[in-house]
C-alpha positions as CSV (number, residue, x, y, z in Angstrom):
1,M,51.1,5.9,-18.8
2,R,53.1,6.4,-21.9
3,V,50.8,9.2,-23.1
4,R,51.1,11.0,-19.8
5,I,54.9,10.7,-19.8
6,V,55.1,12.1,-23.3
7,R,52.7,14.9,-22.6
8,L,54.5,15.9,-19.4
9,A,57.8,15.9,-21.2
10,L,56.5,18.1,-24.0
11,V,54.8,20.5,-21.5
12,A,58.1,20.8,-19.5
13,A,60.1,21.4,-22.7
14,S,57.6,24.0,-24.0
15,V,57.8,25.9,-20.7
16,A,61.6,25.8,-20.7
17,L,61.7,27.0,-24.3
18,L,59.2,29.8,-23.5
19,L,61.2,30.9,-20.5
20,F,64.4,30.9,-22.4
21,G,63.3,31.8,-25.9
22,G,60.9,34.6,-24.9
23,P,63.5,36.8,-23.2
24,L,66.0,35.9,-25.9
25,A,63.6,37.1,-28.7
26,V,62.9,40.3,-26.8
27,G,66.6,40.8,-26.2
28,L,67.3,40.3,-29.9
29,G,64.7,43.0,-30.7
30,L,66.2,45.5,-28.2
31,Y,69.7,44.8,-29.6
32,A,68.6,45.3,-33.2
33,F,67.0,48.6,-32.3
34,A,70.1,49.7,-30.4
35,E,72.3,48.7,-33.3
36,E,70.1,50.5,-35.8
37,R,70.0,53.7,-33.7
38,S,73.9,53.6,-33.3
39,S,74.3,53.2,-37.1
40,M,71.8,56.1,-37.7
41,Q,73.7,58.2,-35.3
42,R,77.0,57.6,-37.2
43,I,75.3,58.6,-40.5
44,A,73.8,61.7,-38.9
45,D,77.1,62.8,-37.5
46,F,78.9,62.2,-40.8
47,A,76.2,64.1,-42.7
48,A,76.4,67.0,-40.3
49,M,80.1,67.4,-41.0
50,S,79.7,67.0,-44.7
51,V,77.1,69.8,-45.1
52,Y,78.8,72.3,-42.7
53,D,80.7,74.1,-45.5
54,D,77.7,74.6,-47.7
55,L,75.5,76.0,-44.8
56,D,78.4,78.2,-43.6
57,H,78.4,79.8,-47.0
58,D,74.6,80.0,-47.1
59,Q,74.3,77.3,-49.7
60,I,72.0,74.3,-49.8
61,P,73.8,71.0,-50.4
62,R,72.7,69.3,-53.5
63,R,73.1,65.8,-52.1
64,L,73.1,64.1,-48.6
65,P,74.9,60.9,-47.6
66,D,72.9,57.8,-47.9
67,G,71.4,56.2,-44.8
68,P,72.4,52.8,-43.3
69,D,69.9,51.1,-45.7
70,D,67.3,51.8,-48.3
71,T,64.6,52.3,-45.7
72,A,66.4,55.2,-43.9
73,A,65.4,58.8,-44.7
74,V,68.0,61.5,-44.3
75,A,67.0,65.2,-44.3
76,L,68.7,68.6,-43.6
77,Y,66.9,71.3,-41.7
78,D,67.9,75.0,-41.2
79,D,67.9,76.8,-37.9
80,D,64.2,77.5,-38.3
81,A,63.4,73.8,-38.6
82,D,62.5,74.1,-42.3
83,L,63.3,71.3,-44.6
84,L,66.1,72.2,-47.0
85,V,66.9,68.9,-48.7
86,G,66.3,65.2,-48.2
87,D,63.4,62.9,-47.1
88,G,61.5,64.1,-44.1
89,P,58.6,66.2,-42.9
90,R,58.5,69.8,-44.2
91,V,58.8,71.2,-40.7
92,G,61.1,69.5,-38.2
93,D,59.5,67.4,-35.5
94,E,60.1,67.1,-31.8
95,E,63.7,65.7,-32.2
96,V,64.7,68.5,-34.5
97,D,63.2,71.2,-32.3
98,R,65.1,69.7,-29.3
99,V,68.4,69.8,-31.1
100,L,67.8,73.4,-32.4
101,D,66.8,74.3,-28.9
102,R,63.8,76.2,-30.2
103,G,61.4,75.2,-27.4
104,I,58.8,74.3,-29.9
105,L,57.8,70.6,-29.7
106,R,55.8,69.1,-32.5
107,A,54.1,65.7,-32.5
108,P,56.5,62.8,-33.1
109,S,56.2,61.0,-36.4
110,G,56.2,57.4,-34.9
111,E,59.5,56.6,-36.6
112,L,62.9,55.7,-35.2
113,V,64.6,59.2,-35.4
114,V,68.2,60.4,-34.7
115,V,69.1,64.1,-35.1
116,A,72.7,65.5,-35.2
117,P,73.3,69.3,-35.0
118,V,75.3,71.2,-37.6
119,R,77.4,73.6,-35.5
120,D,79.3,76.8,-36.3
121,G,81.3,77.2,-33.2
122,L,78.7,77.3,-30.4
123,D,75.9,78.2,-32.7
124,V,73.6,75.5,-34.3
125,I,73.0,76.5,-37.8
126,G,71.1,73.3,-38.9
127,A,70.2,69.7,-38.1
128,I,70.5,66.4,-39.9
129,R,67.6,64.1,-39.3
130,V,67.9,60.3,-40.0
131,A,64.6,58.3,-39.7
132,V,63.8,54.6,-40.1
133,S,60.4,53.0,-39.8
134,P,60.3,50.5,-36.8
135,G,58.6,48.0,-39.1
136,A,61.7,47.9,-41.2
137,V,63.8,47.0,-38.1
138,L,61.2,44.3,-37.1
139,A,61.2,43.0,-40.7
140,G,64.9,42.3,-40.3
141,L,64.2,40.4,-37.1
142,V,61.6,38.1,-38.7
143,P,64.2,35.6,-40.1
144,L,65.9,35.4,-36.7
145,W,62.6,34.8,-34.9
146,L,61.5,32.2,-37.5
147,G,64.9,30.5,-37.1
148,M,64.3,30.4,-33.3
149,L,60.8,29.0,-33.8
150,A,62.2,26.3,-36.2
151,F,64.9,25.4,-33.6
152,A,62.2,25.2,-30.9
153,G,60.2,22.9,-33.1
154,L,63.2,20.7,-33.6
155,V,63.8,20.6,-29.9
156,L,60.2,19.6,-29.2
157,L,60.4,16.9,-31.9
158,A,63.6,15.6,-30.2
159,V,61.9,15.7,-26.8
160,W,58.9,13.9,-28.2
161,F,61.1,11.2,-29.6
162,L,63.2,10.8,-26.5
163,A,60.1,10.9,-24.3
164,R,58.4,8.1,-26.3
165,R,61.6,6.0,-25.9
166,L,61.7,6.7,-22.2
167,A,58.0,6.1,-21.7
168,E,58.3,2.8,-23.5
169,R,61.3,1.9,-21.3
170,L,59.5,2.9,-18.1
171,S,56.0,1.5,-19.0
172,R,57.1,-1.9,-20.2
173,P,58.3,-3.1,-16.7
174,M,55.1,-1.7,-15.2
175,E,53.0,-3.5,-17.8
176,E,54.9,-6.7,-17.0
177,L,54.3,-6.2,-13.3
178,A,50.6,-5.7,-14.0
179,H,50.6,-8.9,-16.0
180,D,52.4,-10.8,-13.2
181,A,50.0,-9.4,-10.6
182,G,47.1,-10.6,-12.8
183,R,48.7,-14.1,-12.9
184,L,49.1,-14.0,-9.2
185,G,45.5,-13.0,-8.8
186,E,44.5,-16.0,-10.9
187,G,46.4,-18.4,-8.7
188,D,49.8,-18.7,-10.5
189,F,52.2,-18.5,-7.6
190,S,55.2,-19.2,-9.8
191,V,55.4,-15.5,-10.6
192,R,59.0,-14.2,-10.2
193,P,59.4,-10.8,-12.0
194,A,62.8,-10.4,-13.7
195,P,65.1,-7.5,-12.7
196,T,64.7,-4.4,-14.9
197,G,67.7,-2.3,-13.8
198,M,65.4,0.3,-12.3
199,P,65.7,0.1,-8.5
200,E,62.1,1.4,-7.7
201,V,60.5,-1.1,-10.1
202,D,62.8,-3.9,-9.0
203,R,61.7,-3.3,-5.4
204,V,58.1,-3.7,-6.4
205,G,58.9,-6.8,-8.4
206,A,60.9,-8.3,-5.5
207,A,58.0,-7.6,-3.2
208,L,55.5,-9.2,-5.6
209,G,57.8,-12.3,-6.0
210,E,58.1,-12.6,-2.2
211,T,54.3,-12.3,-1.9
212,A,53.8,-15.1,-4.5
213,E,56.4,-17.3,-2.7
214,R,54.7,-16.7,0.7
215,L,51.2,-17.4,-0.8
216,D,52.5,-20.6,-2.5
217,D,54.0,-21.7,0.8
218,L,50.9,-20.8,2.7
219,L,48.7,-22.6,0.3
220,A,50.9,-25.7,0.5
221,R,50.7,-25.5,4.3
222,E,46.9,-25.1,4.2
223,R,46.5,-28.1,1.9
224,A,48.8,-30.2,4.1
225,F,47.0,-29.0,7.2
226,S,43.6,-29.9,5.7
227,A,44.8,-33.3,4.8
228,E,46.3,-33.9,8.3
229,A,43.3,-32.4,10.0
230,S,40.9,-34.7,8.1
231,H,43.0,-37.6,9.3
232,Q,42.8,-36.3,12.8
233,L,39.0,-36.2,12.5
234,R,38.7,-39.6,11.0
235,T,40.3,-41.3,14.0
236,P,37.6,-40.4,16.6
237,L,34.9,-41.0,14.0
238,A,36.3,-44.5,13.3
239,G,36.4,-45.2,17.1
240,L,32.9,-44.1,17.6
241,R,31.7,-46.2,14.7
242,L,33.4,-49.3,16.0
243,R,31.9,-48.9,19.5
244,L,28.4,-48.4,18.1
245,E,28.7,-51.3,15.8
246,S,30.0,-53.5,18.6
247,A,27.1,-52.4,20.7
248,L,24.6,-53.2,17.9
249,D,26.1,-56.7,17.4
250,G,26.0,-57.4,21.1
251,P,23.1,-59.0,22.9
252,G,20.5,-56.8,24.5
253,P,19.7,-53.1,24.1
254,L,22.3,-50.4,24.2
255,G,23.6,-49.7,27.7
256,R,23.8,-46.4,29.3
257,A,27.6,-46.6,29.4
258,T,27.7,-47.2,25.7
259,V,25.5,-44.1,25.0
260,T,27.5,-42.0,27.4
261,D,30.7,-43.0,25.8
262,G,29.3,-42.2,22.4
263,L,28.2,-38.8,23.5
264,A,31.6,-38.1,25.0
265,S,33.2,-39.1,21.7
266,I,30.9,-36.7,19.9
267,D,31.8,-33.9,22.3
268,R,35.5,-34.6,21.7
269,L,34.9,-34.6,18.0
270,E,33.1,-31.3,18.1
271,R,35.8,-29.7,20.2
272,T,38.5,-31.0,17.8
273,I,36.6,-29.6,14.8
274,D,36.3,-26.2,16.5
275,E,39.9,-26.1,17.5
276,L,41.1,-27.1,14.1
277,L,39.0,-24.4,12.4
278,L,40.4,-21.9,14.9
279,L,44.0,-23.0,14.2
280,A,43.4,-22.8,10.5
281,R,42.1,-19.2,10.7
282,E,44.0,-17.6,13.5
283,R,47.1,-15.4,12.9
284,R,49.4,-14.9,15.8
285,R,49.2,-11.2,17.0
286,G,50.7,-11.7,20.4
287,A,50.8,-15.1,22.1
288,V,48.8,-15.6,25.3
289,P,50.3,-18.0,27.9
290,V,48.6,-21.4,27.9
291,D,47.4,-22.6,31.3
292,V,49.4,-25.8,31.7
293,A,47.6,-26.8,34.9
294,R,44.2,-26.5,33.2
295,L,45.5,-28.4,30.2
296,L,46.7,-31.3,32.4
297,A,43.4,-31.4,34.3
298,E,41.4,-31.6,31.0
299,A,43.6,-34.4,29.8
300,E,43.2,-36.3,33.0
301,S,39.4,-35.9,32.9
302,E,39.2,-37.1,29.3
303,W,41.9,-39.8,29.1
304,T,41.7,-41.6,32.5
305,E,38.4,-43.4,31.7
306,R,39.4,-44.1,28.1
307,L,42.6,-45.8,29.2
308,A,40.9,-47.6,32.1
309,R,38.7,-49.4,29.6
310,D,41.8,-51.1,28.3
311,G,43.1,-51.8,31.8
312,R,45.6,-49.0,31.6
313,T,46.5,-46.1,33.9
314,F,46.7,-42.4,33.2
315,R,48.8,-40.0,35.3
316,T,49.8,-36.3,35.1
317,A,52.6,-34.4,36.9
318,R,53.6,-30.8,36.9
319,Q,56.7,-29.2,38.2
320,A,56.2,-26.7,40.9
321,D,56.3,-23.0,39.9
322,L,56.3,-24.0,36.2
323,P,55.8,-20.9,34.0
324,D,53.1,-21.0,31.3
325,P,54.6,-20.8,27.8
326,P,53.1,-18.3,25.3
327,A,51.4,-20.6,22.9
328,S,47.9,-21.3,21.5
329,A,45.9,-23.4,23.9
330,A,44.1,-25.0,21.1
331,A,47.3,-26.0,19.3
332,V,48.9,-27.4,22.5
333,R,45.7,-29.3,23.3
334,Q,45.7,-30.9,19.8
335,I,49.3,-31.8,20.0
336,V,48.9,-33.5,23.4
337,G,45.7,-35.2,22.0
338,V,47.6,-36.6,19.0
339,L,50.4,-37.9,21.3
340,L,47.9,-39.5,23.7
341,D,46.0,-41.1,20.8
342,N,49.3,-42.5,19.7
343,A,50.1,-43.8,23.1
344,L,46.6,-45.4,23.3
345,A,46.7,-47.1,19.9
346,H,50.4,-48.1,19.8
347,G,51.7,-47.9,23.4
348,A,51.3,-50.1,26.5
349,G,51.0,-49.8,30.2
350,T,50.7,-46.6,32.1
351,V,50.5,-43.3,30.2
352,T,52.1,-40.3,31.9
353,V,52.0,-36.6,30.9
354,T,54.7,-34.5,32.7
355,A,55.1,-30.8,32.5
356,R,58.6,-29.6,33.4
357,E,61.2,-26.9,32.7
358,A,63.6,-27.6,29.9
359,G,66.3,-25.2,30.6
360,P,65.9,-21.5,31.4
361,D,63.9,-20.6,28.2
362,A,61.6,-23.6,27.4
363,V,58.9,-25.8,28.9
364,A,58.6,-29.5,28.1
365,L,55.5,-31.7,28.0
366,D,56.5,-35.3,28.1
367,V,54.0,-38.0,27.0
368,A,55.4,-41.4,28.1
369,D,54.1,-45.0,28.1
370,E,55.6,-48.5,28.5
371,G,55.3,-49.5,24.8
372,P,57.9,-49.6,22.0
373,G,57.6,-45.8,21.4
374,V,57.9,-43.6,18.4
375,A,61.1,-43.7,16.3
376,P,62.7,-40.2,16.0
377,E,62.6,-40.5,12.2
378,D,58.8,-40.9,12.4
379,L,58.4,-37.4,13.7
380,S,59.5,-36.0,10.2
381,G,56.9,-38.1,8.4
382,S,53.3,-39.2,8.7
383,R,52.5,-42.7,10.0
384,D,49.0,-43.9,9.6
385,G,47.0,-43.6,12.9
386,L,49.6,-41.4,14.6
387,G,48.8,-38.0,13.2
388,V,52.3,-37.1,14.0
389,A,52.6,-34.8,11.0
390,L,49.8,-32.6,12.3
391,A,51.4,-32.4,15.7
392,R,54.8,-31.6,14.3
393,R,53.3,-28.8,12.1
394,L,51.4,-27.3,15.0
395,A,54.5,-27.4,17.2
396,E,56.6,-25.6,14.6
397,A,53.8,-23.0,14.2
398,E,54.1,-22.2,17.9
399,G,57.9,-22.0,17.6
400,G,58.4,-25.3,19.3
401,R,59.4,-28.8,18.2
402,L,58.8,-32.5,18.9
403,T,61.5,-35.0,20.0
404,A,61.2,-38.8,20.6
405,D,63.1,-41.3,22.7
406,R,62.4,-45.1,22.6
407,S,64.2,-45.9,25.9
408,P,61.9,-45.3,27.6
409,S,59.1,-44.5,25.3
410,V,58.7,-40.7,25.5
411,V,57.6,-38.0,23.0
412,T,58.4,-34.5,24.2
413,L,56.8,-31.2,23.1
414,L,59.2,-28.3,23.6
415,L,57.7,-24.8,23.8
416,P,59.8,-21.6,24.1
417,L,59.1,-19.2,26.9
418,D,59.7,-16.2,24.6
419,P,57.1,-15.7,21.9
420,P,58.3,-16.8,18.4
């Protein structure tokens, strides 16, 4: 990344220098040629005035004024374009012919030429020719152009230095983010990128930190869920083992009722496993209303016989026109199962499950018995044999909550009618 930033900065600076320096160099060249021509014109005009008296008396001047520099050649031509004195071609070239208005155009010499006429009234009696080689003018521009190149080199060096500093400043936070992302990928959820002062990078760092926090929370929830789910699975397994051991210790062969009860326990265990796996994997994408009437019918079918073995009664009640809350059927079934297991193990007398409205925006499922009940503070912890922690976590995941009342013994599951 650093190399790309430095390279991009140097390319941008080079293009800017080329776009600015190229026209400037050309402009300096044009200005130098214009200034040289203007200086030559002044010399030619001055020389034309200085030789007028000699030509007017048919005399050849012995000396001509010097040019603007040592490289300039000054020459005097008569009205026939013949060289009289000075440095120049023996016969006047195109510029001299044009000034003498002779109509004879000879090939140009390739020099920078300025010609001034020597006039006697309206008649042209001669011409002063001042010529300079273009190479001499360009030679005078070389120091300027070299200075511009040196300045451009200094600018590129400064750009390179600043680009390296900027690249280091920009790349260091990105490298730290990459390092933090690697730590997150290795399972370190304590990653919290520090602010860098660059809003774009800070937004990425904040998102990475929030992701790490969510993953940490999710992993903690998954671990807690696994522990609570294993507890929920151990309860029916322990019950099945006790029944089978009692049957083995009893006289005579296993009865049909014992085998049937064992198979029913296995079926419940398999359904519990399937539902717990489903709850561990599913992500809410749009809650589907749970069928409360079907839920109560399934509970009545499963728990009536189980409670009857202990001489207890199971009842269900559902308020007329009760709406179905948008919640996971598996989650609600597990919550009710936990509460009924608790009523079976720690309650007494008749167990009643009642579905009713709890205000205009919630549905309540009450699990009541005639025992001492569950203390409200037990709903925030985990009592052995109750599985309350799992029920509470599932209720919160559905946007609901559990409440308890010991007079009479009632544990209530509240589910909102609006999806959480």
